Structures are given as structure tokens and as C-alpha cells.
C-alpha positions as CSV (number, residue, x, y, z in Angstrom):
1,M,53.4,-64.2,49.1
2,D,54.6,-65.0,52.7
3,F,55.7,-67.9,51.1
4,L,57.8,-66.6,49.0
5,R,59.5,-64.3,50.4
6,K,60.6,-66.7,53.2
7,Q,62.0,-69.0,50.8
8,I,63.9,-65.9,48.6
9,D,65.4,-65.1,52.3
10,K,66.5,-68.5,53.2
11,I,68.7,-69.0,49.6
12,K,69.7,-65.4,49.5
13,P,72.9,-66.4,51.3
14,H,74.4,-68.3,48.3
15,F,74.1,-65.9,45.7
16,E,75.9,-63.0,48.2
17,K,79.3,-62.4,48.8
18,G,81.9,-65.4,49.4
19,G,78.4,-67.8,48.6
20,K,77.7,-70.9,46.3
21,Y,77.1,-68.3,43.7
22,E,78.3,-66.0,44.5
23,K,78.4,-65.3,40.3
24,F,75.1,-65.0,40.2
25,G,74.3,-62.8,42.8
26,P,73.6,-60.1,40.1
27,A,70.2,-62.4,38.7
28,F,69.2,-63.6,41.7
29,G,69.3,-59.4,42.9
30,G,67.2,-59.1,39.7
31,I,64.8,-61.2,40.6
32,E,64.1,-60.4,44.1
33,T,63.8,-57.1,42.8
34,F,61.1,-57.6,40.1
35,L,59.0,-59.1,42.6
36,Y,59.7,-56.8,46.0
37,V,60.1,-53.7,46.5
38,P,64.7,-53.5,48.2
39,N,64.3,-54.0,51.6
40,H,68.2,-52.0,53.0
41,T,68.9,-48.3,53.0
42,T,71.9,-46.2,52.6
43,K,73.7,-46.7,55.9
44,V,76.6,-43.7,55.3
45,G,76.3,-40.4,54.2
46,S,72.8,-37.2,53.5
47,H,70.7,-38.4,51.3
48,I,67.2,-37.4,49.7
49,R,64.9,-40.2,50.2
50,D,62.2,-40.6,48.2
51,G,59.0,-43.0,48.0
52,I,59.4,-43.7,43.9
53,D,62.5,-45.8,42.5
54,L,63.6,-46.6,38.9
55,K,60.9,-50.2,38.6
56,R,57.7,-47.7,40.4
57,V,58.6,-45.4,36.7
58,M,59.1,-48.2,34.3
59,M,55.6,-49.5,35.7
60,V,54.1,-46.3,35.5
61,V,54.9,-46.1,32.3
62,V,54.1,-49.7,31.7
63,I,50.5,-49.2,32.9
64,A,50.4,-45.7,30.8
65,L,50.6,-48.2,27.7
66,L,48.1,-50.1,28.6
67,P,45.0,-48.7,27.1
68,A,46.6,-48.8,24.0
69,L,48.4,-52.3,23.9
70,F,44.9,-53.4,24.1
71,F,42.9,-51.2,21.8
72,G,46.0,-52.1,19.3
73,M,45.0,-56.4,20.2
74,W,41.1,-55.4,19.6
75,N,42.5,-54.0,16.4
76,V,44.4,-56.9,14.6
77,G,41.5,-58.2,15.3
78,Y,38.9,-56.1,13.6
79,Q,41.1,-55.4,11.2
80,N,41.6,-58.8,9.7
81,M,38.3,-60.4,10.3
82,G,35.4,-56.7,9.1
83,D,32.4,-56.5,11.2
84,G,30.3,-58.7,12.9
85,H,32.6,-60.0,15.0
86,S,32.4,-60.1,19.3
87,F,34.9,-57.8,21.2
88,W,36.4,-61.0,22.5
89,E,36.8,-62.8,19.1
90,Y,38.6,-59.9,17.4
91,F,40.9,-59.4,21.3
92,S,41.3,-63.2,21.7
93,F,43.0,-63.1,17.6
94,G,45.2,-60.1,18.4
95,G,46.5,-61.4,21.4
96,V,47.1,-64.8,20.3
97,R,50.1,-63.0,18.1
98,M,50.8,-60.7,19.8
99,L,51.4,-62.7,23.1
100,P,54.5,-64.3,21.3
101,M,55.7,-60.8,19.9
102,I,56.0,-59.9,23.6
103,I,57.4,-63.2,25.3
104,I,59.8,-63.0,23.1
105,S,60.7,-59.7,23.1
106,Y,61.0,-59.8,27.1
107,G,62.3,-62.9,26.9
108,V,65.9,-62.2,24.8
109,G,66.1,-58.9,26.0
110,L,66.4,-59.5,29.7
111,G,68.4,-62.6,28.9
112,I,71.1,-60.3,27.5
113,E,70.3,-57.8,30.0
114,F,71.1,-60.6,32.8
115,A,74.2,-62.1,31.2
116,Y,75.2,-59.2,30.9
117,A,74.7,-58.5,34.7
118,I,76.2,-61.3,35.8
119,F,79.5,-61.0,33.7
120,R,79.9,-57.1,34.6
121,G,79.2,-58.0,37.9
122,H,76.4,-55.5,38.8
123,S,72.7,-55.8,40.1
124,V,70.1,-56.1,36.6
125,N,67.9,-52.9,36.7
126,E,64.1,-52.4,35.3
127,G,65.6,-50.3,33.0
128,Y,64.0,-52.9,29.8
129,L,60.7,-53.6,31.2
130,V,59.3,-50.3,29.8
131,T,61.6,-51.4,26.3
132,G,60.8,-55.1,26.3
133,L,56.6,-53.3,25.4
134,L,57.5,-51.3,23.0
135,I,59.7,-52.8,20.4
136,P,56.4,-54.8,19.5
137,M,53.9,-52.0,20.3
138,I,55.5,-50.9,17.3
139,M,56.4,-53.8,14.9
140,P,53.2,-55.5,12.5
141,I,51.9,-57.3,13.6
142,D,53.0,-60.7,10.8
143,L,57.3,-59.8,11.6
144,P,58.2,-62.9,11.8
145,L,60.0,-64.1,15.8
146,W,63.3,-64.3,14.4
147,M,62.9,-60.7,12.9
148,L,61.9,-59.5,15.9
149,T,64.4,-61.7,18.0
150,I,67.3,-60.2,16.2
151,S,66.4,-56.6,16.3
152,V,65.9,-57.4,19.5
153,I,69.6,-58.2,19.9
154,F,70.9,-55.7,18.0
155,A,68.6,-52.8,19.9
156,V,69.4,-54.4,24.1
157,I,74.2,-55.0,22.9
158,I,74.5,-52.3,20.0
159,G,72.3,-49.2,21.1
160,K,72.5,-49.8,25.0
161,E,74.7,-52.5,26.3
162,A,77.6,-51.1,24.7
163,F,77.1,-47.8,26.0
164,G,76.7,-48.8,30.1
165,G,73.2,-49.7,30.1
166,T,70.2,-47.8,31.7
167,G,70.3,-44.6,31.9
168,M,73.4,-44.1,29.6
169,N,72.1,-44.5,26.2
170,I,72.5,-41.6,23.9
171,L,69.3,-43.4,21.2
172,N,66.5,-44.8,22.8
173,P,66.4,-49.3,22.2
174,A,63.3,-49.4,21.2
175,L,63.8,-47.1,18.0
176,I,66.8,-48.6,17.7
177,A,64.8,-51.5,17.1
178,R,62.5,-51.4,14.6
179,A,65.5,-48.9,12.3
180,F,67.3,-51.9,12.5
181,A,64.1,-54.2,10.9
182,L,63.4,-51.4,8.9
183,F,67.1,-51.3,7.2
184,S,67.5,-54.8,7.3
185,Y,64.1,-56.4,6.5
186,A,62.7,-53.8,4.8
187,P,59.8,-56.3,2.6
188,F,58.3,-56.9,6.5
189,M,58.3,-52.8,8.4
190,S,56.4,-51.9,5.2
191,G,53.5,-51.8,1.9
192,N,50.0,-52.6,1.5
193,T,50.2,-56.2,3.1
194,V,52.4,-55.8,6.7
195,W,50.0,-53.7,9.2
196,V,46.9,-56.7,9.4
197,A,47.6,-60.7,10.4
198,D,47.4,-62.9,7.3
199,S,46.7,-60.2,5.4
200,V,48.8,-62.0,2.9
201,A,47.1,-64.8,3.2
202,D,43.4,-63.5,2.7
203,G,43.4,-61.0,0.6
204,V,43.5,-58.0,3.1
205,S,44.5,-54.9,2.1
206,G,46.1,-53.6,4.8
207,E,48.1,-50.0,3.7
208,T,48.1,-47.3,6.5
209,L,46.7,-43.9,5.4
210,L,50.1,-42.8,5.3
211,G,51.1,-45.5,2.4
212,V,47.8,-44.2,0.8
213,L,49.5,-40.2,1.1
214,A,52.2,-41.6,0.0
215,G,51.0,-42.8,-3.4
216,N,49.6,-39.5,-4.1
217,K,46.2,-40.3,-2.9
218,M,43.8,-38.7,0.0
219,P,41.9,-42.0,2.7
220,D,38.9,-41.6,2.5
221,T,39.5,-42.7,6.0
222,S,37.8,-40.0,8.8
223,V,38.4,-38.8,11.2
224,F,36.8,-40.5,13.8
225,D,37.6,-43.4,12.3
226,M,41.2,-41.6,13.0
227,F,41.0,-40.1,16.4
228,M,40.3,-44.2,17.2
229,G,42.5,-45.8,15.4
230,Y,40.7,-48.0,13.2
231,M,42.8,-48.6,10.6
232,P,46.0,-50.4,10.4
233,G,49.4,-49.8,12.4
234,S,50.9,-50.9,15.0
235,V,49.4,-51.7,17.7
236,G,50.0,-49.2,19.9
237,E,50.3,-46.5,17.2
238,T,46.6,-47.0,16.4
239,S,44.9,-45.3,19.0
240,V,45.2,-41.1,19.6
241,L,42.8,-42.1,22.2
242,M,44.5,-44.5,24.1
243,I,47.7,-42.6,23.7
244,L,46.0,-39.0,25.2
245,I,44.5,-41.4,28.2
246,G,48.6,-42.8,29.0
247,A,49.9,-39.6,28.6
248,A,47.7,-38.1,31.1
249,I,48.4,-41.0,33.6
250,L,52.2,-40.2,32.5
251,L,51.7,-36.3,33.5
252,F,49.7,-36.7,36.1
253,T,52.7,-38.9,37.4
254,G,55.0,-36.3,37.0
255,I,57.0,-39.1,35.0
256,A,57.0,-37.3,30.9
257,S,57.7,-33.7,30.0
258,W,54.5,-31.6,28.9
259,R,57.2,-29.3,27.6
260,I,58.5,-31.6,25.2
261,M,55.1,-33.3,24.0
262,V,53.4,-29.0,23.3
263,A,56.5,-28.3,22.1
264,S,56.7,-30.9,19.2
265,V,53.2,-30.8,18.4
266,I,54.4,-26.7,18.1
267,G,56.8,-27.6,15.3
268,A,54.4,-30.3,13.7
269,S,51.7,-28.0,13.2
270,L,53.9,-25.6,11.9
271,T,55.6,-27.8,9.4
272,G,52.3,-29.3,8.5
273,L,50.9,-25.5,8.2
274,L,54.3,-24.6,6.0
275,F,54.3,-26.7,3.6
276,N,49.9,-27.0,3.9
277,A,50.7,-23.2,2.2
278,I,52.6,-24.8,-0.1
279,G,50.8,-27.7,-1.9
280,S,51.6,-30.0,-4.6
281,D,49.8,-32.0,-7.4
282,T,52.2,-35.1,-6.9
283,N,52.2,-35.2,-3.4
284,A,49.4,-35.6,-1.4
285,L,51.0,-35.3,1.5
286,F,51.7,-31.6,1.3
287,N,47.9,-30.4,1.1
288,F,47.5,-33.5,4.1
289,P,45.2,-31.1,6.4
290,W,48.4,-29.6,9.0
291,W,46.4,-31.7,12.1
292,Q,45.7,-34.5,11.2
293,H,49.6,-35.5,10.5
294,M,48.6,-35.5,15.0
295,L,46.0,-38.3,14.6
296,V,48.4,-40.7,12.3
297,G,50.5,-43.3,11.7
298,G,53.4,-43.0,14.7
299,F,53.4,-39.7,16.2
300,A,50.7,-39.8,18.8
301,F,52.7,-42.8,20.4
302,G,56.4,-41.4,19.8
303,M,55.6,-38.3,21.3
304,V,54.2,-39.3,24.6
305,F,55.8,-42.5,25.0
306,M,60.0,-42.2,22.9
307,A,60.7,-38.5,22.3
308,T,59.9,-37.9,26.4
309,D,62.2,-40.8,27.3
310,P,64.4,-39.2,30.4
311,V,67.3,-40.3,29.5
312,T,68.1,-39.8,26.0
313,A,66.1,-36.5,25.8
314,A,67.3,-33.4,26.4
315,Q,67.6,-32.5,30.6
316,T,67.0,-28.3,30.8
317,T,64.4,-27.2,30.9
318,K,64.8,-24.3,27.5
319,G,66.4,-28.2,26.1
320,K,63.1,-29.9,25.9
321,W,61.4,-27.0,24.4
322,I,63.7,-26.8,21.8
323,Y,64.1,-30.6,22.2
324,G,60.6,-31.4,21.3
325,F,59.9,-28.4,18.9
326,L,62.4,-29.4,16.2
327,V,61.3,-34.1,17.0
328,G,58.2,-32.7,15.9
329,V,59.8,-30.3,12.7
330,F,61.9,-33.0,11.4
331,A,58.8,-36.1,12.1
332,I,56.1,-33.6,9.2
333,L,59.5,-33.0,6.7
334,I,60.7,-36.5,6.8
335,R,57.4,-37.5,6.4
336,I,56.1,-35.1,3.8
337,V,59.9,-35.1,1.3
338,N,60.4,-37.9,1.7
339,P,57.9,-40.4,0.7
340,T,59.0,-43.6,0.2
341,L,59.9,-43.9,4.2
342,P,55.7,-42.1,5.1
343,E,56.8,-42.6,8.9
344,G,59.2,-39.7,10.1
345,V,58.9,-39.7,13.6
346,M,61.9,-42.5,14.2
347,M,64.4,-40.9,11.9
348,A,63.3,-37.7,13.9
349,I,63.8,-38.6,17.2
350,L,67.0,-41.1,16.7
351,L,68.2,-38.1,15.3
352,M,67.2,-35.6,17.6
353,N,68.6,-38.1,20.6
354,V,72.4,-37.7,19.1
355,F,71.8,-33.6,19.5
356,A,70.0,-34.1,22.8
357,P,73.1,-33.6,24.5
358,T,74.7,-30.8,22.0
359,I,71.4,-28.8,22.6
360,D,71.7,-29.6,26.8
361,H,75.5,-27.7,26.4
362,Y,74.4,-25.1,25.0
363,V,71.5,-23.8,27.2
364,I,73.5,-24.1,30.5
365,E,76.7,-22.3,28.5
366,S,73.8,-19.7,27.7
367,N,72.8,-19.5,31.4
368,V,76.8,-19.1,32.5
369,K,76.7,-16.7,29.8
370,R,73.8,-15.3,31.2
371,R,75.0,-14.8,34.8
372,K,78.0,-13.5,34.2
373,K,76.5,-10.8,32.4
374,R,75.2,-9.9,35.5
375,L,77.6,-10.8,38.5
376,Q,79.5,-8.3,36.2
377,K,76.9,-4.8,36.1
378,V,76.6,-5.8,39.3
379,K,80.5,-5.8,40.3
380,A,80.4,-2.1,37.8
């Protein structure tokens, strides 16, 4: 590694101000900071210094995603091949189909990020490290790569760079990519043949549990299988156990908000209980046990890795409770009331992304008014 460090230091002056390749300085800086911790510090003013930076935060989130990713790759093989094969046969089968999606996501997304950095003359940040992995993890495993490419382009340009880049976007870029793919290429994003690799060719049934419920039938999958993730679905969403491991990592490191996670579960539970009480003869989702809603579809994955996005979620303490509660309510409401779109988590999070600033605004205004009243009492 010392050799690599010396080579970088040797060519670095060419990319600095006044150098031959000054224009490409942001791209060079992005590569350098990806490989090494920046070796510069602030020169003036008073600052609070901490050992954590954006790159470390993003890397922790990526590590938290790995359990769900690795299990999902194994599950891709298991759903296609069935019983009777080894762990490595399942895992390699899923890996061969998942790795091209990850490469496309990172290659296209980072390419656009570097181009924008060079064009605008600012440094490249590490915000796409997480988004680049999230996007393929929430897409169907058989989604054509060209569709994935266009979805990534749309998400990065429209959902992120148009607002100013990392930290400025109001919507979760990964969910924008999924929403774009859903509305643009609906036949490739829903149904019972898109969630299991090669299911069309092999005649494998790949219908998700929510798809079964939307057809007014109760699934025969056990709660244990729901929790472990032995069922069709996108790579990241099936195993609640692996998602909880990732949640523990995020909570232990203080990166994700436990308030949003808890509030979303409370909101979803109350909504599920309400629909269970109402019941229906024509919609099995009304009768599906409220607590099992947390075990199927993208609920757990969305609540842990997307609803808690510090950029697009509410920022105030009380706002996080309100934001998370409403995400849970709308996720189950959309899932049950609109059986043609049985997965409501994506829409719920995007909807609340839009209202998160408004929630924070009224929470702050409420605090200001309360303190003014307190001040008036003291004066009186």
C-alpha cells in the first residue's frame, strides 16, 4: 500500500490548482479519498473534530447491508434450484446474476457523479456508495440490465444531482430508481415470474406472498420461513433476520434512528390491527395477521435502510416519531387498500420524504411558541 500511496502523491500535483489536469482534480480527489483517509485538516477557525466522516458512515451502512445481500444471493439460487443442492451451488448461482447488477449500478452511478463533479468543479463525495448497492438489492433479479441502467441514470440525475448532490436531495435516490422502473417497465417489476431467476424459462412459480394475498388467497408459507426469508422477492427484502442484524449494526454505531424504526412499526401495527378488525371477504390482505405484515415484502428492509436515511427523513426528535409513524401507516394502508400495488413501502417512504421538511418546520414552530409562552410567564 505504501507503493500505491507514493504513486498517488507523485501524480497528485498534476491535478491540483495550476496543474496540467486541474480540471479533473475532483475526480482524482474522489479516487484518492476512496482509497485513503484525507490527509488534510482545517486551517482556520474553531471546529469540532471527530473521527468519523461521510466515507466511514457510508462504509458502515454497506457493511450492515452485507448480511441481507449474501443471504439474498443464496436465496436466488435456492428459489431457482429447489432442494438438494449445496450452499455454494445456491450462492454461486445467485452471485452470477447479482454481480452484474451491482457492477452496472456502481459503474453508471459513479460515472455520472464523477462527470458532475468535474463539470461543477467540486469534490466527489461518497454518498453513492450506499445507493449503488441499495438499487440492485430492491430490484427483481431478472430485470434486464439496460432497464437497470436507465433507472440508475434517472435516479442519479433527477433524484440527486438536480437538487445539488448528496445531502441536498429530498427523495431517496434508490427508491426513485425503483419507482421509475415500476412505472416505466411494469411487466418486469411485478407478477409471479420476475422474482425468481429464469422462472419464465424453467416454469418456476415466483409469486411473492403479497402477490398471493393480492389474489385474495392466504399463503401457506410458515412464519419461520417468512422470518428467515425462504421465499421469492428482491435480494435485499426477504430475510428479516439478516435485516435485523444490519439494523443492530446501524443502531450500535449510532448511524440510524431507532425512533423512526420503532415509530414505523407502531404505525404499521395499529393500521394492520384496524384492518384486521374490519375484515373482508374479497381482500385477503384485510385478514392477514397484522404482525405478519412486518415479515413480508419490503417493510423491514425499507424501515431499516431507507426510512432512516438521514438526508430525506425528518431531523427533529419529535419529527422522527411523527415521520416514522406515518411511514408505517401509509405502507400498510397502500398495501391493503390497493391490491394492484401490494407493496406500499416504497410509496409510503417517498410520500413522507416530501413531507419530512414540513413536519420538522411545524415541530420547530411548536417549540418556539412554547418557549415564548414560557418566557411570557416568567416576565409576568
